[in-house]
C-alpha positions in Angstrom: 9.0 -23.0 19.9 10.1 -20.7 22.8 13.2 -19.8 20.8 11.1 -19.0 17.8 8.7 -16.9 19.8 11.5 -14.9 21.4 13.1 -14.4 17.9 9.8 -13.2 16.5 9.4 -10.8 19.4 12.9 -9.5 19.0 12.5 -9.1 15.3 9.2 -7.2 15.8 10.9 -4.9 18.3 13.7 -4.2 15.9 11.1 -3.6 13.2 9.2 -1.2 15.4 12.4 0.7 16.3 13.3 1.2 12.7 9.8 2.2 11.8 9.4 4.7 14.6 12.8 6.2 13.6 11.3 6.9 10.2 7.9 8.1 11.3 7.0 11.7 11.9 5.9 12.9 15.3 2.4 11.6 14.7 2.4 8.9 12.0 -1.0 7.3 12.3 -4.0 7.2 14.6 -4.2 4.3 17.0 -7.2 2.1 16.2 -7.9 1.8 20.0 -8.4 5.5 20.3 -12.0 5.2 19.2 -14.1 2.1 19.5 -17.0 3.1 17.1 -17.1 2.0 13.5 -17.8 5.5 12.3 -15.6 7.1 9.7 -14.5 9.7 12.2 -12.9 6.9 14.2 -10.9 5.4 11.3 -7.2 4.9 11.7 -6.6 3.7 8.1 -8.6 4.9 5.1 -8.2 3.6 1.5 -9.9 5.5 -1.3 -11.0 4.4 -4.8 -13.2 6.1 -7.4 -15.8 3.9 -9.2 -16.2 4.4 -12.9 -19.4 6.3 -12.3 -17.5 8.9 -10.2 -18.6 7.7 -6.8 -15.8 7.8 -4.2 -15.6 4.7 -2.1 -13.6 4.5 1.2 -12.6 1.3 2.9 -11.6 2.0 6.5 -10.6 0.4 9.8 -12.4 1.4 12.9 -13.5 -0.2 16.1 -12.0 -3.6 15.1 -14.0 -3.7 11.9 -13.7 -3.0 8.2 -16.4 -0.7 6.8 -17.1 1.2 3.6 -18.7 4.5 2.9 -19.4 6.4 -0.3 -19.6 9.9 -1.6 -21.2 11.3 -4.7 -20.0 14.9 -4.1 -16.2 14.5 -4.1 -16.0 13.9 -0.3 -18.2 16.7 0.9 -20.7 14.2 2.4 -20.7 10.4 2.9 -23.3 7.7 3.1 -23.8 5.8 6.4 -21.1 3.2 6.8 -21.7 -0.3 5.7 -20.0 -3.1 7.8 -17.9 -5.4 5.8 -17.0 -7.5 8.8 -19.7 -8.8 11.1 -17.4 -10.1 13.8 -14.6 -8.1 15.4 -11.2 -9.1 14.1 -7.7 -8.4 15.4 -6.9 -6.3 12.4 -3.4 -5.9 11.2 -2.4 -2.5 12.6 1.2 -2.4 11.2 2.2 0.9 9.8 2.0 -0.4 6.2 -1.2 -2.4 6.5 -4.5 -1.1 5.3 -7.7 -2.5 3.6 -7.8 -2.6 -0.2 -10.8 -1.7 -2.3 -11.6 -1.8 -6.0 -15.0 -0.9 -7.4 -15.9 -1.9 -10.9 -18.2 -0.6 -13.6 -21.0 -3.1 -12.9 -21.5 -2.1 -9.2 -19.3 -4.8 -7.8 -16.7 -4.0 -5.2 -13.8 -6.3 -4.3 -12.2 -5.8 -0.9 -9.4 -7.4 1.0 -7.8 -6.9 4.4 -5.4 -8.6 6.8 -5.6 -9.7 10.4 -3.2 -10.9 13.1 -3.7 -14.6 13.9 -1.4 -14.7 17.0 0.9 -12.7 19.2 3.9 -13.5 16.9 2.3 -11.2 14.3 1.5 -13.9 11.8 -1.3 -12.6 9.6 -4.1 -13.8 7.4 -5.5 -12.1 4.4 -9.3 -12.2 3.9 -11.2 -11.2 0.8 -14.8 -10.4 0.1 -17.1 -8.9 -2.5 -20.2 -6.8 -2.7 -22.4 -7.6 -5.7 -25.1 -4.9 -4.9 -23.2 -1.7 -5.1 -21.8 -1.7 -1.6 -25.1 -2.3 0.2 -23.8 -5.6 1.6 -20.7 -7.9 1.5 -20.3 -11.6 1.4 -18.7 -13.3 4.4 -14.9 -12.7 4.2 -12.9 -15.8 3.4 -9.2 -16.5 3.4 -7.6 -15.5 0.0 -5.5 -18.6 0.2 -6.0 -22.0 1.9 -2.4 -21.9 3.2 -2.2 -21.5 7.0 1.1 -19.7 7.2 1.3 -15.9 7.6 0.0 -13.5 4.9 0.1 -9.7 5.1 0.1 -6.5 3.1 -2.3 -7.5 0.3 -2.6 -5.2 -2.7 -5.5 -5.3 -5.2 -5.8 -4.0 -8.7 -8.7 -3.9 -11.2 -7.9 -5.0 -14.8 -9.6 -3.6 -17.8 -11.7 -6.8 -18.2 -13.1 -6.5 -14.7 -10.9 -9.2 -13.2 -9.0 -8.5 -10.0 -5.3 -9.1 -9.5 -4.1 -9.7 -5.9 -0.5 -9.9 -4.5 0.6 -10.1 -0.9 3.5 -11.0 1.4 3.5 -14.7 2.4 5.7 -16.8 4.7 4.7 -20.3 3.6 8.2 -21.1 2.2 9.8 -20.8 5.6 8.3 -24.1 6.7 10.0 -26.4 4.1 13.2 -24.4 4.5 13.2 -25.0 8.3 12.4 -28.7 7.9 15.4 -29.0 5.6 17.6 -27.0 7.8 18.1 -24.2 5.3 18.3 -20.6 6.3 15.3 -18.6 5.0 15.3 -14.8 4.9 12.1 -12.7 4.8 9.1 -13.9 2.9 7.7 -14.4 -0.6 5.5 -12.3 -2.7 2.5 -14.5 -3.8 -0.3 -13.6 -6.2 -3.7 -14.8 -7.5 -6.4 -13.4 -9.7 -10.2 -13.4 -9.7 -12.3 -13.7 -12.8 -15.5 -13.0 -10.9 -14.7 -9.6 -9.5 -13.1 -10.7 -6.2 -15.6 -13.3 -5.2 -13.1 -16.2 -5.6 -9.4 -16.3 -6.5 -7.3 -18.7 -8.5 -4.6 -21.0 -7.1 -1.9 -19.0 -5.4 1.5 -18.7 -7.2 4.9 -17.4 -6.1 6.1 -14.2 -7.7 9.4 -13.7 -5.9 10.9 -15.4 -2.8 13.1 -13.9 0.0 11.6 -10.4 -0.1 11.2 -8.1 2.9 8.4 -9.4 5.1 6.8 -6.2 6.5 6.4 -3.6 3.8 3.5 -2.7 1.6 3.5 -3.5 -2.1 2.9 -1.0 -4.9 0.7 -2.1 -7.8 -0.3 -0.8 -11.2 -1.0 -2.0 -14.7 1.3 -1.7 -17.8 -1.6 -2.5 -20.0 -4.6 -4.9 -20.1 -3.7 -8.2 -18.4 -0.2 -6.9 -17.4 0.0 -6.2 -13.7 3.2 -4.7 -12.2 4.3 -4.8 -8.6 7.1 -3.0 -6.8 8.4 -4.4 -3.5 11.3 -4.2 -1.1 13.4 -7.2 -2.1 16.3 -8.9 -0.2 19.3 -8.9 -2.5 22.6 -10.7 -1.9 24.2 -9.7 1.3 21.0 -8.8 3.1 20.5 -5.7 1.0 16.9 -4.5 1.3 16.5 -2.4 -1.8 13.4 -2.1 -4.1 12.6 -4.2 -7.1 9.9 -4.2 -9.8 8.2 -7.1 -11.6 6.1 -6.8 -14.8 3.8 -9.8 -15.4 3.4 -11.2 -18.9 -0.2 -12.0 -17.9 -2.1 -12.4 -14.6 -0.8 -16.0 -14.3 2.9 -15.5 -15.5 5.4 -13.7 -13.3 8.2 -11.6 -14.8 11.8 -10.9 -13.9 12.9 -9.2 -10.7 14.4 -5.9 -11.8 16.2 -3.5 -9.4 14.8 0.0 -9.0 17.9 1.5 -7.4 21.1 0.6 -5.6 20.7 2.1 -2.2 22.8 -0.5 -0.4 20.6 -0.7 2.7 21.8 -3.7 4.6 19.5 -4.3 7.5 18.3 -7.4 9.4 15.0 -5.8 10.5 11.8 -4.5 9.0 11.6 -1.0 7.7 7.8 -1.0 7.7 7.9 1.6 4.9 7.0 0.3 1.5 7.0 1.8 -2.0 4.5 3.4 -4.3 4.0 2.7 -8.0 2.0 4.4 -10.8 2.1 3.9 -14.5 1.2 6.7 -16.9 -0.8 6.3 -20.2 2.5 6.8 -22.0 3.9 3.7 -20.2 6.3 5.5 -17.8 6.8 3.7 -14.5 6.8 6.1 -11.6 8.2 4.8 -8.3 8.7 6.4 -4.8 10.3 4.8 -1.8 12.2 5.2 1.5 15.7 4.0 2.2 18.4 4.3 4.8 21.2 2.8 2.7 24.9 3.5 2.4 24.4 5.1 -1.0 21.5 7.3 -0.1 19.1 8.0 2.8 15.5 9.5 2.8 12.7 9.6 0.3 13.3 9.2 -3.4 11.6 9.2 -6.8 12.7 7.5 -10.0 11.1 6.7 -13.4 11.5 4.0 -16.1 10.5 4.2 -19.7 11.5 0.6 -20.6 9.1 -1.3 -18.4 11.4 -1.4 -15.4 14.5 -2.6 -17.1 16.3 0.6 -16.1 15.4 3.6 -14.0 16.5 7.2 -13.9 18.8 8.5 -11.2 16.8 8.8 -7.9 15.6 12.3 -7.0 15.4 13.1 -3.3 12.1 14.2 -1.8 11.5 16.5 1.1 13.7 18.2 3.7 15.9 15.9 5.6 15.6 18.0 8.8 11.9 17.5 8.8 11.9 13.7 8.6 10.0 13.3 5.3 8.0 10.1 5.2 5.4 8.0 3.4 5.8 9.1 -0.3 3.0 8.3 -2.7 2.9 8.8 -6.5 0.0 8.9 -9.0 0.1 9.5 -12.8 -3.1 11.3 -13.2 -5.1 12.8 -16.1 -3.1 16.1 -16.1 0.4 15.0 -15.0 2.1 13.1 -12.3 1.9 14.0 -8.6 4.0 13.0 -5.6 3.0 13.7 -2.0 4.7 12.9 1.3 4.5 13.9 5.0 6.9 16.1 7.0 6.9 17.2 10.6 8.2 20.8 11.3 8.2 20.4 15.2 4.6 21.6 15.7 2.5 20.2 12.9 2.5 17.5 10.3 2.3 18.7 6.7 1.6 17.0 3.4 3.8 18.4 0.6 3.2 17.9 -3.1 5.0 18.4 -6.4 3.8 17.8 -9.9 5.3 16.9 -13.3 3.9 17.5 -16.8 6.6 15.8 -18.7 6.6 12.1 -17.5 8.8 12.9 -14.4 11.6 14.6 -16.2 11.1 17.9 -14.3 9.1 18.8 -11.3 7.4 21.8 -9.7 8.7 23.3 -6.5 7.2 21.4 -3.5 4.3 23.1 -1.8 2.3 22.3 1.4 -1.3 21.3 0.6 -2.5 20.1 4.0 -1.6 20.3 7.7 -2.7 18.8 11.0 -1.6 19.0 14.6 -2.6 15.5 15.7 -2.2 12.0 14.5 -2.8 11.1 10.8 -2.9 8.3 8.3 -0.5 8.1 5.4 -1.3 10.6 2.5 -2.7 8.9 -0.5 -3.6 10.0 -4.1 -6.7 9.1 -6.0 -8.1 10.2 -9.4 -11.7 10.2 -10.8 -10.3 10.5 -14.3 -10.8 14.3 -14.3 -8.7 15.5 -11.4 -6.1 14.1 -8.9 -7.0 14.4 -5.2 -5.2 14.0 -1.9 -6.9 11.5 0.3 -5.9 12.0 4.0 -7.5 10.9 7.3 -6.5 13.0 10.3 -7.7 12.6 13.9 -8.2 16.3 14.5 -9.8 17.3 11.2 -11.4 14.1 10.0 -11.3 12.8 6.5 -10.2 15.2 3.7 -10.3 14.9 -0.1 -8.5 17.8 -1.6 -8.1 18.5 -5.4 -4.4 19.1 -6.4 -3.7 21.6 -9.1 -6.0 23.2 -11.6 -5.6 20.7 -14.4 -3.6 23.1 -16.6 
C-alpha cells in the first residue's frame, strides 16, 4: 500500500509538472482564494442555455456546487441556489468542472466529481432539479462502483434523456489481482431516461485511456452520442480518439483523430473539445506535445470520425496557447483558446463559415490580468457566446461575431 501511495504521489507530481508547463501564467483561480459560495468566488463555471433562452451556470465556490441563472444574456443573475448541502472536497484538477444540462420541461441534470482521498481517487455525483433550478435532489454516486471516477461529461439527447461518460479506474483492480499491467483508466458510460434523476447500469466504452483529461461530447443525431478522449495507443502513445455510439447503450469503434506520437507516462491534464454541426461535420480541438507536432490543433471529419483532415495549428507558440474549445453554432463554427503575452491573458477566436475548410484571422476578444477559468463557448440557438470566468473582472458572457 505504501508503494502504491508513493507511486500515486509521484504520478500526480509528474502530471502537475506537465500540466503547469502547458498552462499560461494564470490558468485558473484557486478555489481556496474565496470561501463564499457567491458567483464572484467561483473557480470553475460551466454554462448552458435552456430551450427557453435562460442561461444557467453551474459553478464551484467555497467547497460547494451552486447554480445561478440569467434571463438577459448574462447581464444579471439570480441569487445562487446551492446544489450541495454539505461541503465536499471538490475535484480541483485543471480539467475538472461541474456539468449541467437543462431541458425543455424545467428539469436540470447536474454532475460533479470529488476527491475521496489523498491519492486523488475521485467519485462522480449526479443530481437533478425538477422545479426549474429552485432546488436539487441530494447528490448520489452515478455508479455503485467504489473505484475512482473523474471528469464526467453530460449531454442532453433530443428525447430529453441524458447521456453521461466519465473516466473510471475500476478495471485496475482485477488487473492487479491477476498480476497484469494496467495503464491509464477506462471510459465508462450510462444514460438516464428520467432527466438525470437515475442512471442505467454502467458500461465500458474504451479501456486503457488517459486517466486525467476531460472528455469532449456531442451528438451525431438523435440517440447517437459521440465522445472524444485522449487514448493510450500501443507504445504508450497518448493521442486523441473519437467514438460514435450506435445508440446510448451501444459503443462504437475507437477511431484515431491524429497521429501526434506523444509518448508520455504522465498526465497532460489537457483534454479535447468536440462539436458536431447540423451538416454532420465533427469539429475537434486538442493539445499535444508529440514528436509529430506540438501545441494546439483543430481537425474536422465529414465521415463520422472515420478520417480527419490534416491538423491546423492554433495560436502563437511563443505565447503558450492553451485550452482550445470549439462550437458549431447557428452561424458557423468558432474556436477559442487562451494565450499569455507576458502581462495579460487573452482569449483569441477564429470562425469558419464553410464547415471548417477555411478560417478567419484570429482576433483577441477578451483579456484579463489575473487568474481565469478555461474559455468556453455556448449558444442560445441565435448567437454564439464566449463564457469566461476571471478573478479580476468576474463572469463574462460575450457574443462572438455579428451572425453574418
